[in-house]
DRENPA-3360 file (N, C-alpha, C; in nm, 2 decimals, always signed):
BEGIN
1 = MMQFRNSP = +0.10/-0.16/-0.01/+0.00/+0.00/-0.01/+0.08/+0.12/-0.03 ~ +0.19/+0.13/+0.12/+0.22/+0.29/+0.05/+0.37/+0.25/-0.04 ~ +0.37/+0.20/-0.14/+0.46/+0.20/-0.24/+0.39/+0.27/-0.32 ~ +0.20/+0.23/-0.38/+0.13/+0.24/-0.38/+0.02/+0.42/-0.40 ~ +0.09/+0.45/-0.23/-0.01/+0.61/-0.15/-0.01/+0.69/-0.24 ~ +0.06/+0.77/-0.32/+0.10/+0.89/-0.38/+0.08/+0.88/-0.52 ~ +0.03/+0.70/-0.61/+0.00/+0.70/-0.75/-0.14/+0.69/-0.76 ~ -0.15/+0.71/-0.90/-0.24/+0.70/-0.95/-0.33/+0.57/-0.96;
9 = FISDYNKS = -0.32/+0.50/-0.90/-0.31/+0.32/-0.92/-0.49/+0.29/-0.83 ~ -0.42/+0.43/-0.70/-0.47/+0.35/-0.54/-0.60/+0.37/-0.54 ~ -0.69/+0.37/-0.53/-0.83/+0.46/-0.47/-0.88/+0.52/-0.34 ~ -0.91/+0.59/-0.40/-0.95/+0.68/-0.26/-0.95/+0.58/-0.21 ~ -1.06/+0.53/-0.14/-1.12/+0.44/+0.00/-0.96/+0.37/+0.04 ~ -0.84/+0.31/-0.08/-0.69/+0.27/+0.02/-0.68/+0.37/+0.05 ~ -0.65/+0.47/-0.02/-0.58/+0.58/-0.01/-0.59/+0.65/+0.17 ~ -0.74/+0.62/+0.17/-0.83/+0.67/+0.30/-0.82/+0.59/+0.42;
17 = ITDQYLVE = -0.71/+0.46/+0.41/-0.71/+0.33/+0.50/-0.56/+0.39/+0.47 ~ -0.46/+0.40/+0.45/-0.32/+0.39/+0.49/-0.35/+0.62/+0.53 ~ -0.39/+0.69/+0.48/-0.41/+0.79/+0.61/-0.41/+0.77/+0.75 ~ -0.54/+0.73/+0.74/-0.57/+0.69/+0.92/-0.48/+0.62/+0.99 ~ -0.43/+0.53/+0.88/-0.31/+0.44/+0.95/-0.19/+0.57/+1.01 ~ -0.14/+0.66/+0.92/-0.04/+0.75/+0.94/-0.09/+0.85/+1.03 ~ -0.23/+0.87/+1.03/-0.25/+0.93/+1.14/-0.26/+0.94/+1.28 ~ -0.28/+0.75/+1.28/-0.28/+0.71/+1.40/-0.13/+0.74/+1.43;
25 = LELFIRRG = -0.02/+0.66/+1.35/+0.10/+0.65/+1.38/+0.16/+0.84/+1.39 ~ +0.13/+0.90/+1.33/+0.20/+1.08/+1.41/+0.11/+1.04/+1.58 ~ -0.05/+1.08/+1.59/+0.00/+1.05/+1.74/+0.03/+0.97/+1.84 ~ +0.09/+0.88/+1.82/+0.17/+0.77/+1.83/+0.26/+0.82/+1.88 ~ +0.29/+0.87/+1.77/+0.47/+0.89/+1.80/+0.42/+1.04/+1.95 ~ +0.37/+1.09/+1.84/+0.35/+1.31/+1.96/+0.34/+1.26/+2.06 ~ +0.25/+1.16/+2.03/+0.23/+1.17/+2.26/+0.40/+1.10/+2.29 ~ +0.45/+1.00/+2.25/+0.61/+0.94/+2.28/+0.72/+1.10/+2.27;
33 = VEEQLIKN = +0.65/+1.19/+2.19/+0.77/+1.31/+2.23/+0.75/+1.37/+2.32 ~ +0.62/+1.41/+2.37/+0.48/+1.47/+2.49/+0.59/+1.43/+2.62 ~ +0.58/+1.25/+2.63/+0.60/+1.22/+2.71/+0.74/+1.24/+2.71 ~ +0.81/+1.25/+2.70/+1.01/+1.25/+2.63/+0.98/+1.13/+2.65 ~ +0.96/+1.01/+2.56/+1.03/+0.90/+2.56/+1.07/+0.89/+2.41 ~ +0.98/+0.96/+2.36/+1.09/+0.94/+2.18/+1.17/+1.10/+2.16 ~ +1.23/+1.10/+2.06/+1.35/+1.25/+2.01/+1.27/+1.37/+1.99 ~ +1.27/+1.44/+2.09/+1.20/+1.56/+2.03/+1.21/+1.65/+1.86;
41 = IDTQTLIA = +1.20/+1.54/+1.74/+1.23/+1.57/+1.60/+1.15/+1.62/+1.49 ~ +1.11/+1.62/+1.47/+0.98/+1.64/+1.29/+1.00/+1.48/+1.36 ~ +0.87/+1.45/+1.35/+0.79/+1.35/+1.35/+0.74/+1.32/+1.21 ~ +0.75/+1.32/+1.12/+0.79/+1.27/+0.97/+0.93/+1.15/+0.95 ~ +1.06/+1.22/+1.05/+1.13/+1.19/+1.00/+1.14/+1.06/+1.12 ~ +1.07/+1.11/+1.22/+1.04/+0.92/+1.30/+0.98/+0.87/+1.23 ~ +0.86/+0.91/+1.17/+0.81/+0.78/+1.07/+0.88/+0.76/+0.96 ~ +0.99/+0.86/+0.87/+1.08/+0.71/+0.85/+1.15/+0.64/+0.82;
49 = TILGLLNE = +1.20/+0.66/+0.96/+1.28/+0.58/+1.06/+1.28/+0.41/+1.08 ~ +1.13/+0.49/+1.15/+1.10/+0.38/+1.16/+1.02/+0.24/+1.11 ~ +0.93/+0.35/+0.96/+0.87/+0.26/+0.83/+1.01/+0.25/+0.75 ~ +1.11/+0.28/+0.74/+1.23/+0.25/+0.68/+1.29/+0.11/+0.71 ~ +1.32/+0.15/+0.85/+1.35/-0.05/+0.87/+1.25/-0.08/+0.88 ~ +1.13/-0.13/+0.92/+1.03/-0.24/+0.88/+1.01/-0.29/+0.75 ~ +1.01/-0.17/+0.68/+1.00/-0.15/+0.49/+1.12/-0.26/+0.48 ~ +1.18/-0.17/+0.51/+1.38/-0.26/+0.41/+1.42/-0.42/+0.44;
57 = YSRIYSPS = +1.37/-0.39/+0.57/+1.33/-0.58/+0.65/+1.25/-0.68/+0.55 ~ +1.17/-0.62/+0.61/+1.04/-0.69/+0.49/+1.05/-0.70/+0.33 ~ +1.18/-0.64/+0.27/+1.17/-0.67/+0.13/+1.25/-0.76/+0.13 ~ +1.37/-0.73/+0.21/+1.51/-0.89/+0.26/+1.44/-0.97/+0.31 ~ +1.32/-1.02/+0.36/+1.29/-1.10/+0.42/+1.27/-1.19/+0.36 ~ +1.35/-1.32/+0.43/+1.34/-1.42/+0.31/+1.16/-1.52/+0.34 ~ +1.06/-1.51/+0.22/+0.92/-1.59/+0.28/+1.02/-1.71/+0.35 ~ +1.09/-1.83/+0.27/+1.10/-1.95/+0.33/+1.16/-1.96/+0.46;
65 = ESIKNIDK = +1.17/-1.83/+0.54/+1.23/-1.81/+0.66/+1.15/-1.81/+0.77 ~ +1.12/-1.94/+0.86/+1.00/-1.90/+0.97/+1.05/-1.80/+1.09 ~ +0.84/-1.73/+1.03/+0.90/-1.60/+1.17/+0.92/-1.61/+1.29 ~ +0.91/-1.74/+1.29/+0.96/-1.75/+1.46/+1.13/-1.71/+1.44 ~ +1.14/-1.76/+1.36/+1.33/-1.79/+1.35/+1.41/-1.59/+1.30 ~ +1.33/-1.49/+1.35/+1.33/-1.40/+1.33/+1.37/-1.30/+1.44 ~ +1.43/-1.25/+1.50/+1.48/-1.22/+1.59/+1.40/-1.07/+1.64 ~ +1.27/-1.06/+1.67/+1.21/-0.93/+1.67/+1.20/-0.90/+1.78;
73 = ELLFGICW = +1.32/-0.89/+1.92/+1.40/-0.81/+2.01/+1.49/-0.72/+1.94 ~ +1.52/-0.81/+1.87/+1.69/-0.73/+1.81/+1.63/-0.58/+1.70 ~ +1.53/-0.65/+1.62/+1.47/-0.55/+1.56/+1.39/-0.44/+1.65 ~ +1.35/-0.47/+1.70/+1.30/-0.36/+1.80/+1.34/-0.29/+1.83 ~ +1.43/-0.36/+1.91/+1.56/-0.26/+1.99/+1.65/-0.19/+1.90 ~ +1.63/-0.18/+1.79/+1.73/-0.11/+1.67/+1.64/-0.02/+1.67 ~ +1.50/+0.01/+1.62/+1.42/+0.03/+1.60/+1.39/+0.19/+1.72 ~ +1.37/+0.08/+1.82/+1.40/+0.24/+1.97/+1.48/+0.28/+1.98;
81 = DAIKA = +1.61/+0.17/+1.99/+1.75/+0.29/+1.98/+1.73/+0.43/+1.90 ~ +1.71/+0.41/+1.78/+1.69/+0.55/+1.72/+1.63/+0.64/+1.76 ~ +1.48/+0.58/+1.78/+1.35/+0.68/+1.84/+1.41/+0.77/+1.97 ~ +1.42/+0.59/+2.06/+1.45/+0.67/+2.19/+1.45/+0.77/+2.24 ~ +1.42/+0.88/+2.32/+1.46/+1.09/+2.43/+1.59/+1.03/+2.45;
% end
C-alpha cells in the first residue's frame, strides 16, 4: 500500500485507509515525544525511520524463513534505539 500511496493506481478508499494508519502513527509518536520517551524531532523523520527499517527488512526477508526465526527483540531494539529520547 505504501509503495502505491502517491500513485494514480490507488483508489480513494485504499488511500483513506493508509491516511488513517499514518494519522494514528503520527498521534502515537507525538504522544511519545510529549512524554519525553521519543526524540523531539520532526514527526515525519521519526515515521520514516520506523517505516524505513520495517519496509527494508520486509523487502529482504526470505519467505522460506520461518517467522519464528526472526529476532523480533533485536529489530525492536534497533528501531527503539534510533528514536528513543
